[in-house]
Biotite code that builds the C-alpha atoms (Angstrom):
import biotite.structure as struc

atoms = struc.array([
    struc.Atom([1.755, 3.192, 2.512], chain_id="A", res_id=1, res_name="MET", atom_name="CA", element="C"),
    struc.Atom([0.214, 0.512, 0.326], chain_id="A", res_id=2, res_name="ILE", atom_name="CA", element="C"),
    struc.Atom([-1.429, 0.917, -3.086], chain_id="A", res_id=3, res_name="LEU", atom_name="CA", element="C"),
    struc.Atom([-3.185, -2.051, -4.695], chain_id="A", res_id=4, res_name="ASP", atom_name="CA", element="C"),
    struc.Atom([-6.317, -3.360, -6.390], chain_id="A", res_id=5, res_name="SER", atom_name="CA", element="C"),
    struc.Atom([-9.375, -4.343, -4.372], chain_id="A", res_id=6, res_name="LEU", atom_name="CA", element="C"),
    struc.Atom([-8.984, -7.745, -6.047], chain_id="A", res_id=7, res_name="LYS", atom_name="CA", element="C"),
    struc.Atom([-5.877, -8.311, -3.898], chain_id="A", res_id=8, res_name="ASN", atom_name="CA", element="C"),
    struc.Atom([-7.208, -7.407, -0.443], chain_id="A", res_id=9, res_name="VAL", atom_name="CA", element="C"),
    struc.Atom([-6.590, -10.957, 0.782], chain_id="A", res_id=10, res_name="GLY", atom_name="CA", element="C"),
    struc.Atom([-2.870, -10.231, 0.711], chain_id="A", res_id=11, res_name="LEU", atom_name="CA", element="C"),
    struc.Atom([-3.226, -7.646, 3.464], chain_id="A", res_id=12, res_name="TYR", atom_name="CA", element="C"),
    struc.Atom([-5.589, -9.156, 6.062], chain_id="A", res_id=13, res_name="VAL", atom_name="CA", element="C"),
    struc.Atom([-2.708, -10.313, 8.282], chain_id="A", res_id=14, res_name="SER", atom_name="CA", element="C"),
    struc.Atom([-1.204, -6.819, 8.649], chain_id="A", res_id=15, res_name="ILE", atom_name="CA", element="C"),
    struc.Atom([-3.709, -5.725, 11.276], chain_id="A", res_id=16, res_name="HIS", atom_name="CA", element="C"),
    struc.Atom([-6.375, -7.630, 13.265], chain_id="A", res_id=17, res_name="PRO", atom_name="CA", element="C"),
    struc.Atom([-9.168, -5.369, 11.954], chain_id="A", res_id=18, res_name="ARG", atom_name="CA", element="C"),
    struc.Atom([-8.162, -5.487, 8.283], chain_id="A", res_id=19, res_name="PHE", atom_name="CA", element="C"),
    struc.Atom([-10.078, -8.718, 7.624], chain_id="A", res_id=20, res_name="LYS", atom_name="CA", element="C"),
    struc.Atom([-13.362, -7.146, 8.685], chain_id="A", res_id=21, res_name="GLN", atom_name="CA", element="C"),
    struc.Atom([-12.557, -3.985, 6.711], chain_id="A", res_id=22, res_name="ALA", atom_name="CA", element="C"),
    struc.Atom([-11.752, -5.901, 3.546], chain_id="A", res_id=23, res_name="PHE", atom_name="CA", element="C"),
    struc.Atom([-14.726, -8.249, 3.979], chain_id="A", res_id=24, res_name="ASP", atom_name="CA", element="C"),
    struc.Atom([-16.887, -5.123, 4.030], chain_id="A", res_id=25, res_name="PHE", atom_name="CA", element="C"),
    struc.Atom([-15.279, -3.869, 0.830], chain_id="A", res_id=26, res_name="LEU", atom_name="CA", element="C"),
    struc.Atom([-15.825, -7.182, -0.936], chain_id="A", res_id=27, res_name="GLN", atom_name="CA", element="C"),
    struc.Atom([-19.497, -7.465, 0.063], chain_id="A", res_id=28, res_name="THR", atom_name="CA", element="C"),
    struc.Atom([-20.672, -3.849, -0.196], chain_id="A", res_id=29, res_name="THR", atom_name="CA", element="C"),
    struc.Atom([-21.600, -1.853, -3.289], chain_id="A", res_id=30, res_name="ASP", atom_name="CA", element="C"),
    struc.Atom([-19.826, 1.419, -2.549], chain_id="A", res_id=31, res_name="LEU", atom_name="CA", element="C"),
    struc.Atom([-21.678, 3.136, -5.399], chain_id="A", res_id=32, res_name="LEU", atom_name="CA", element="C"),
    struc.Atom([-24.990, 2.761, -3.559], chain_id="A", res_id=33, res_name="THR", atom_name="CA", element="C"),
    struc.Atom([-23.656, 3.351, -0.039], chain_id="A", res_id=34, res_name="LEU", atom_name="CA", element="C"),
    struc.Atom([-25.072, 6.632, 1.245], chain_id="A", res_id=35, res_name="VAL", atom_name="CA", element="C"),
    struc.Atom([-22.697, 9.366, 2.386], chain_id="A", res_id=36, res_name="PRO", atom_name="CA", element="C"),
    struc.Atom([-22.024, 9.437, 6.106], chain_id="A", res_id=37, res_name="GLY", atom_name="CA", element="C"),
    struc.Atom([-20.416, 7.386, 8.831], chain_id="A", res_id=38, res_name="LYS", atom_name="CA", element="C"),
    struc.Atom([-21.036, 3.624, 8.832], chain_id="A", res_id=39, res_name="HIS", atom_name="CA", element="C"),
    struc.Atom([-19.817, 1.803, 11.938], chain_id="A", res_id=40, res_name="GLU", atom_name="CA", element="C"),
    struc.Atom([-18.427, -1.694, 11.447], chain_id="A", res_id=41, res_name="LEU", atom_name="CA", element="C"),
    struc.Atom([-17.066, -2.100, 14.994], chain_id="A", res_id=42, res_name="ASP", atom_name="CA", element="C"),
    struc.Atom([-17.903, 1.122, 16.820], chain_id="A", res_id=43, res_name="GLY", atom_name="CA", element="C"),
    struc.Atom([-14.967, 3.524, 17.025], chain_id="A", res_id=44, res_name="SER", atom_name="CA", element="C"),
    struc.Atom([-12.544, 0.661, 16.344], chain_id="A", res_id=45, res_name="ASN", atom_name="CA", element="C"),
    struc.Atom([-13.516, 0.373, 12.688], chain_id="A", res_id=46, res_name="LEU", atom_name="CA", element="C"),
    struc.Atom([-15.807, 2.577, 10.627], chain_id="A", res_id=47, res_name="PHE", atom_name="CA", element="C"),
    struc.Atom([-16.286, 3.908, 7.125], chain_id="A", res_id=48, res_name="VAL", atom_name="CA", element="C"),
    struc.Atom([-16.786, 7.525, 6.143], chain_id="A", res_id=49, res_name="ASN", atom_name="CA", element="C"),
    struc.Atom([-18.446, 7.831, 2.738], chain_id="A", res_id=50, res_name="VAL", atom_name="CA", element="C"),
    struc.Atom([-18.018, 11.327, 1.336], chain_id="A", res_id=51, res_name="VAL", atom_name="CA", element="C"),
    struc.Atom([-18.735, 13.269, -1.821], chain_id="A", res_id=52, res_name="GLU", atom_name="CA", element="C"),
    struc.Atom([-15.921, 15.752, -2.262], chain_id="A", res_id=53, res_name="VAL", atom_name="CA", element="C"),
    struc.Atom([-14.948, 18.439, -4.703], chain_id="A", res_id=54, res_name="GLU", atom_name="CA", element="C"),
    struc.Atom([-11.482, 17.740, -6.059], chain_id="A", res_id=55, res_name="GLY", atom_name="CA", element="C"),
    struc.Atom([-8.824, 20.400, -5.765], chain_id="A", res_id=56, res_name="LYS", atom_name="CA", element="C"),
    struc.Atom([-5.396, 21.142, -7.195], chain_id="A", res_id=57, res_name="PRO", atom_name="CA", element="C"),
    struc.Atom([-2.352, 19.873, -5.296], chain_id="A", res_id=58, res_name="ALA", atom_name="CA", element="C"),
    struc.Atom([-1.585, 23.427, -4.159], chain_id="A", res_id=59, res_name="THR", atom_name="CA", element="C"),
    struc.Atom([-4.897, 23.499, -2.238], chain_id="A", res_id=60, res_name="GLU", atom_name="CA", element="C"),
    struc.Atom([-5.045, 19.904, -0.955], chain_id="A", res_id=61, res_name="ALA", atom_name="CA", element="C"),
    struc.Atom([-3.906, 19.653, 2.666], chain_id="A", res_id=62, res_name="LYS", atom_name="CA", element="C"),
    struc.Atom([-1.160, 17.324, 3.870], chain_id="A", res_id=63, res_name="MET", atom_name="CA", element="C"),
    struc.Atom([-2.437, 15.446, 6.919], chain_id="A", res_id=64, res_name="GLU", atom_name="CA", element="C"),
    struc.Atom([-1.435, 12.863, 9.500], chain_id="A", res_id=65, res_name="THR", atom_name="CA", element="C"),
    struc.Atom([-3.273, 10.710, 12.022], chain_id="A", res_id=66, res_name="HIS", atom_name="CA", element="C"),
    struc.Atom([-1.976, 9.141, 15.229], chain_id="A", res_id=67, res_name="LYS", atom_name="CA", element="C"),
    struc.Atom([-4.809, 6.812, 16.251], chain_id="A", res_id=68, res_name="ARG", atom_name="CA", element="C"),
    struc.Atom([-6.202, 5.600, 12.933], chain_id="A", res_id=69, res_name="TYR", atom_name="CA", element="C"),
    struc.Atom([-5.006, 3.956, 9.746], chain_id="A", res_id=70, res_name="ILE", atom_name="CA", element="C"),
    struc.Atom([-6.772, 5.258, 6.617], chain_id="A", res_id=71, res_name="ASP", atom_name="CA", element="C"),
    struc.Atom([-7.857, 2.934, 3.834], chain_id="A", res_id=72, res_name="ILE", atom_name="CA", element="C"),
    struc.Atom([-8.930, 5.296, 1.068], chain_id="A", res_id=73, res_name="GLN", atom_name="CA", element="C"),
    struc.Atom([-11.015, 4.051, -1.871], chain_id="A", res_id=74, res_name="ILE", atom_name="CA", element="C"),
    struc.Atom([-12.107, 6.315, -4.738], chain_id="A", res_id=75, res_name="PRO", atom_name="CA", element="C"),
    struc.Atom([-15.562, 5.175, -5.846], chain_id="A", res_id=76, res_name="VAL", atom_name="CA", element="C"),
    struc.Atom([-16.639, 7.246, -8.854], chain_id="A", res_id=77, res_name="THR", atom_name="CA", element="C"),
    struc.Atom([-13.443, 8.826, -10.220], chain_id="A", res_id=78, res_name="ALA", atom_name="CA", element="C"),
    struc.Atom([-9.680, 8.631, -9.924], chain_id="A", res_id=79, res_name="ALA", atom_name="CA", element="C"),
    struc.Atom([-8.060, 10.640, -7.175], chain_id="A", res_id=80, res_name="GLU", atom_name="CA", element="C"),
    struc.Atom([-4.437, 11.639, -6.829], chain_id="A", res_id=81, res_name="THR", atom_name="CA", element="C"),
    struc.Atom([-2.959, 11.502, -3.344], chain_id="A", res_id=82, res_name="MET", atom_name="CA", element="C"),
    struc.Atom([0.341, 12.860, -2.159], chain_id="A", res_id=83, res_name="GLY", atom_name="CA", element="C"),
    struc.Atom([2.641, 11.031, 0.233], chain_id="A", res_id=84, res_name="TRP", atom_name="CA", element="C"),
    struc.Atom([5.662, 11.916, 2.349], chain_id="A", res_id=85, res_name="ILE", atom_name="CA", element="C"),
    struc.Atom([7.165, 10.169, 5.361], chain_id="A", res_id=86, res_name="ALA", atom_name="CA", element="C"),
    struc.Atom([5.977, 11.598, 8.680], chain_id="A", res_id=87, res_name="LEU", atom_name="CA", element="C"),
    struc.Atom([9.563, 12.176, 9.861], chain_id="A", res_id=88, res_name="ASN", atom_name="CA", element="C"),
    struc.Atom([10.207, 14.487, 6.872], chain_id="A", res_id=89, res_name="LYS", atom_name="CA", element="C"),
    struc.Atom([7.481, 16.993, 7.819], chain_id="A", res_id=90, res_name="LEU", atom_name="CA", element="C"),
    struc.Atom([8.646, 20.441, 8.881], chain_id="A", res_id=91, res_name="LYS", atom_name="CA", element="C"),
    struc.Atom([5.780, 22.901, 8.228], chain_id="A", res_id=92, res_name="GLN", atom_name="CA", element="C"),
    struc.Atom([2.931, 22.409, 10.705], chain_id="A", res_id=93, res_name="THR", atom_name="CA", element="C"),
    struc.Atom([-0.095, 24.507, 9.741], chain_id="A", res_id=94, res_name="THR", atom_name="CA", element="C"),
    struc.Atom([-2.527, 23.054, 12.299], chain_id="A", res_id=95, res_name="GLN", atom_name="CA", element="C"),
    struc.Atom([-1.373, 21.288, 15.450], chain_id="A", res_id=96, res_name="GLU", atom_name="CA", element="C"),
    struc.Atom([-2.661, 17.802, 16.202], chain_id="A", res_id=97, res_name="TYR", atom_name="CA", element="C"),
    struc.Atom([-6.321, 17.751, 17.225], chain_id="A", res_id=98, res_name="ASN", atom_name="CA", element="C"),
    struc.Atom([-6.805, 14.621, 19.359], chain_id="A", res_id=99, res_name="ALA", atom_name="CA", element="C"),
    struc.Atom([-10.608, 14.740, 19.093], chain_id="A", res_id=100, res_name="GLU", atom_name="CA", element="C"),
    struc.Atom([-10.468, 14.676, 15.275], chain_id="A", res_id=101, res_name="LYS", atom_name="CA", element="C"),
    struc.Atom([-7.206, 12.686, 15.132], chain_id="A", res_id=102, res_name="ASP", atom_name="CA", element="C"),
    struc.Atom([-5.622, 14.968, 12.557], chain_id="A", res_id=103, res_name="VAL", atom_name="CA", element="C"),
    struc.Atom([-2.805, 17.459, 12.082], chain_id="A", res_id=104, res_name="ALA", atom_name="CA", element="C"),
    struc.Atom([-2.156, 19.468, 8.919], chain_id="A", res_id=105, res_name="PHE", atom_name="CA", element="C"),
    struc.Atom([1.087, 20.488, 7.251], chain_id="A", res_id=106, res_name="PHE", atom_name="CA", element="C"),
    struc.Atom([2.287, 22.796, 4.493], chain_id="A", res_id=107, res_name="GLY", atom_name="CA", element="C"),
    struc.Atom([4.941, 20.370, 3.256], chain_id="A", res_id=108, res_name="ASP", atom_name="CA", element="C"),
    struc.Atom([5.011, 19.171, -0.356], chain_id="A", res_id=109, res_name="ILE", atom_name="CA", element="C"),
    struc.Atom([4.496, 15.491, -1.133], chain_id="A", res_id=110, res_name="ALA", atom_name="CA", element="C"),
    struc.Atom([7.584, 13.570, -2.192], chain_id="A", res_id=111, res_name="SER", atom_name="CA", element="C"),
    struc.Atom([5.393, 11.228, -4.255], chain_id="A", res_id=112, res_name="ASN", atom_name="CA", element="C"),
    struc.Atom([2.036, 11.484, -5.983], chain_id="A", res_id=113, res_name="LEU", atom_name="CA", element="C"),
    struc.Atom([-0.065, 8.405, -6.675], chain_id="A", res_id=114, res_name="ILE", atom_name="CA", element="C"),
    struc.Atom([-3.247, 8.203, -8.687], chain_id="A", res_id=115, res_name="THR", atom_name="CA", element="C"),
    struc.Atom([-5.745, 5.800, -7.190], chain_id="A", res_id=116, res_name="VAL", atom_name="CA", element="C"),
    struc.Atom([-8.437, 4.525, -9.552], chain_id="A", res_id=117, res_name="GLN", atom_name="CA", element="C"),
    struc.Atom([-11.890, 3.238, -8.626], chain_id="A", res_id=118, res_name="PRO", atom_name="CA", element="C"),
    struc.Atom([-11.354, -0.434, -7.787], chain_id="A", res_id=119, res_name="GLY", atom_name="CA", element="C"),
    struc.Atom([-8.051, 0.363, -6.063], chain_id="A", res_id=120, res_name="GLU", atom_name="CA", element="C"),
    struc.Atom([-7.191, 1.418, -2.519], chain_id="A", res_id=121, res_name="PHE", atom_name="CA", element="C"),
    struc.Atom([-4.433, 3.226, -0.672], chain_id="A", res_id=122, res_name="ALA", atom_name="CA", element="C"),
    struc.Atom([-3.536, 2.499, 2.941], chain_id="A", res_id=123, res_name="ILE", atom_name="CA", element="C"),
    struc.Atom([-1.920, 5.250, 4.981], chain_id="A", res_id=124, res_name="PHE", atom_name="CA", element="C"),
    struc.Atom([-0.439, 4.323, 8.358], chain_id="A", res_id=125, res_name="PHE", atom_name="CA", element="C"),
    struc.Atom([0.349, 6.846, 11.119], chain_id="A", res_id=126, res_name="PRO", atom_name="CA", element="C"),
    struc.Atom([3.905, 7.043, 9.722], chain_id="A", res_id=127, res_name="GLU", atom_name="CA", element="C"),
    struc.Atom([2.499, 8.223, 6.363], chain_id="A", res_id=128, res_name="ASP", atom_name="CA", element="C"),
    struc.Atom([1.628, 11.862, 5.823], chain_id="A", res_id=129, res_name="ALA", atom_name="CA", element="C"),
    struc.Atom([-0.870, 12.014, 2.992], chain_id="A", res_id=130, res_name="HIS", atom_name="CA", element="C"),
    struc.Atom([-2.515, 14.621, 0.831], chain_id="A", res_id=131, res_name="GLN", atom_name="CA", element="C"),
    struc.Atom([-5.877, 13.306, -0.418], chain_id="A", res_id=132, res_name="PRO", atom_name="CA", element="C"),
    struc.Atom([-8.390, 15.009, -2.681], chain_id="A", res_id=133, res_name="GLY", atom_name="CA", element="C"),
    struc.Atom([-6.246, 15.993, -5.647], chain_id="A", res_id=134, res_name="ILE", atom_name="CA", element="C"),
    struc.Atom([-8.702, 15.719, -8.536], chain_id="A", res_id=135, res_name="ALA", atom_name="CA", element="C"),
    struc.Atom([-11.024, 17.737, -10.712], chain_id="A", res_id=136, res_name="SER", atom_name="CA", element="C"),
    struc.Atom([-14.760, 17.787, -10.222], chain_id="A", res_id=137, res_name="GLY", atom_name="CA", element="C"),
    struc.Atom([-16.873, 16.079, -7.629], chain_id="A", res_id=138, res_name="GLN", atom_name="CA", element="C"),
    struc.Atom([-16.378, 12.442, -6.741], chain_id="A", res_id=139, res_name="HIS", atom_name="CA", element="C"),
    struc.Atom([-17.438, 9.899, -4.150], chain_id="A", res_id=140, res_name="LYS", atom_name="CA", element="C"),
    struc.Atom([-14.949, 8.064, -1.967], chain_id="A", res_id=141, res_name="LYS", atom_name="CA", element="C"),
    struc.Atom([-14.898, 5.773, 1.036], chain_id="A", res_id=142, res_name="ALA", atom_name="CA", element="C"),
    struc.Atom([-12.397, 6.120, 3.863], chain_id="A", res_id=143, res_name="ILE", atom_name="CA", element="C"),
    struc.Atom([-12.143, 3.218, 6.248], chain_id="A", res_id=144, res_name="ILE", atom_name="CA", element="C"),
    struc.Atom([-10.750, 4.259, 9.615], chain_id="A", res_id=145, res_name="LYS", atom_name="CA", element="C"),
    struc.Atom([-8.957, 1.451, 11.475], chain_id="A", res_id=146, res_name="VAL", atom_name="CA", element="C"),
    struc.Atom([-8.012, 2.051, 15.103], chain_id="A", res_id=147, res_name="LEU", atom_name="CA", element="C"),
    struc.Atom([-4.310, 1.360, 15.565], chain_id="A", res_id=148, res_name="VAL", atom_name="CA", element="C"),
])
């Protein structure tokens, strides 16, 4: 898991071959005006989901994992808290892995909570279980999906 400012995206382009295109998009796109929905950058290899979500308490936010995609999560209009725990620590599966949606859900409690501000991003790799959406009120966010 990585947490940093969008000002520092250049530090991370070498981690994955598709990160440069993802971060170039973030540096050249006004996320505030980007309409909700799926925006393909490189077909199913790299795309952005822009969503408007209602925040929820940590007790209602679902812990999730992905096998095929890395998530780069960027709050756009308000801070969002996200939980994290290492994948190998999970013990309470609540929904088995769905290959079509690339997600599994768990009832485990995060070992760490991070608050991500607008202008910051969090990267969750397949080894990172994460619990997004902990916030109050409605907010807009962008989730870049990077095929592993």
